One Martini backbone bead per residue (centre of mass of N, CA, C, O) as a GRO file, in nm:
protein
   82
    1UNK     BB    1  -0.076  -0.753  -0.738
    2UNK     BB    2   0.044  -0.598  -0.499
    3UNK     BB    3  -0.063  -0.307  -0.556
    4UNK     BB    4  -0.364  -0.377  -0.539
    5UNK     BB    5  -0.352  -0.480  -0.247
    6UNK     BB    6  -0.245  -0.221  -0.121
    7UNK     BB    7  -0.482  -0.042  -0.205
    8UNK     BB    8  -0.712  -0.203  -0.075
    9UNK     BB    9  -0.609  -0.176   0.213
   10UNK     BB   10  -0.632   0.130   0.226
   11UNK     BB   11  -0.933   0.147   0.167
   12UNK     BB   12  -1.020  -0.021   0.423
   13UNK     BB   13  -0.856   0.213   0.607
   14UNK     BB   14  -0.936   0.507   0.471
   15UNK     BB   15  -0.637   0.586   0.320
   16UNK     BB   16  -0.486   0.541   0.611
   17UNK     BB   17  -0.157   0.421   0.746
   18UNK     BB   18   0.028   0.222   0.913
   19UNK     BB   19   0.226  -0.032   0.829
   20UNK     BB   20   0.131  -0.245   1.034
   21UNK     BB   21  -0.173  -0.216   0.973
   22UNK     BB   22  -0.157  -0.263   0.672
   23UNK     BB   23  -0.038  -0.550   0.677
   24UNK     BB   24  -0.273  -0.679   0.829
   25UNK     BB   25  -0.473  -0.629   0.595
   26UNK     BB   26  -0.329  -0.791   0.381
   27UNK     BB   27  -0.353  -1.059   0.531
   28UNK     BB   28  -0.660  -1.063   0.541
   29UNK     BB   29  -0.711  -1.063   0.236
   30UNK     BB   30  -0.562  -1.330   0.182
   31UNK     BB   31  -0.739  -1.507   0.361
   32UNK     BB   32  -1.011  -1.446   0.220
   33UNK     BB   33  -0.888  -1.561  -0.068
   34UNK     BB   34  -0.660  -1.786  -0.046
   35UNK     BB   35  -0.381  -1.635  -0.070
   36UNK     BB   36  -0.082  -1.543  -0.104
   37UNK     BB   37   0.146  -1.356   0.087
   38UNK     BB   38   0.320  -1.099   0.102
   39UNK     BB   39   0.568  -0.959   0.227
   40UNK     BB   40   0.641  -0.694   0.413
   41UNK     BB   41   0.867  -0.595   0.228
   42UNK     BB   42   0.701  -0.594  -0.040
   43UNK     BB   43   0.497  -0.388   0.055
   44UNK     BB   44   0.690  -0.157   0.113
   45UNK     BB   45   0.810  -0.139  -0.171
   46UNK     BB   46   0.546  -0.072  -0.314
   47UNK     BB   47   0.507   0.194  -0.169
   48UNK     BB   48   0.783   0.332  -0.231
   49UNK     BB   49   0.758   0.323  -0.551
   50UNK     BB   50   0.486   0.540  -0.504
   51UNK     BB   51   0.674   0.754  -0.326
   52UNK     BB   52   0.753   1.051  -0.288
   53UNK     BB   53   1.079   1.071  -0.121
   54UNK     BB   54   1.169   0.803  -0.194
   55UNK     BB   55   1.448   0.644  -0.315
   56UNK     BB   56   1.250   0.415  -0.482
   57UNK     BB   57   1.116   0.594  -0.667
   58UNK     BB   58   0.996   0.553  -1.003
   59UNK     BB   59   0.815   0.751  -1.087
   60UNK     BB   60   0.557   0.919  -1.186
   61UNK     BB   61   0.304   0.782  -1.036
   62UNK     BB   62   0.147   0.880  -0.748
   63UNK     BB   63  -0.011   0.691  -0.472
   64UNK     BB   64   0.160   0.811  -0.230
   65UNK     BB   65   0.203   0.953   0.107
   66UNK     BB   66   0.365   1.110   0.352
   67UNK     BB   67   0.244   1.174   0.707
   68UNK     BB   68   0.456   0.997   0.871
   69UNK     BB   69   0.597   0.785   1.069
   70UNK     BB   70   0.498   0.508   0.896
   71UNK     BB   71   0.290   0.693   0.728
   72UNK     BB   72   0.020   0.661   0.487
   73UNK     BB   73  -0.134   0.784   0.178
   74UNK     BB   74  -0.384   0.770  -0.045
   75UNK     BB   75  -0.425   0.931  -0.360
   76UNK     BB   76  -0.605   0.733  -0.483
   77UNK     BB   77  -0.945   0.660  -0.471
   78UNK     BB   78  -0.914   0.393  -0.673
   79UNK     BB   79  -0.874   0.101  -0.849
   80UNK     BB   80  -1.029   0.191  -1.110
   81UNK     BB   81  -0.788   0.414  -1.177
   82UNK     BB   82  -0.529   0.216  -1.237
   0.00000   0.00000   0.00000
């Protein structure tokens, strides 16, 4: 669930965001749905797991890329393709 939430938050932010702004959107999505929100650390880990160049990149499909200090961009155009 976390990775889908992370992707949806990026989509709502136009596909690119700094982590602080991104996490605020994740919290907003959780409030809208009335669901528990993952911690900021878990959101960061989910992003890092799918970002080449991060030490905990899982390999395989890259979903995000680093565009600046603390800023990431969504590589996949939509959740429908996940």
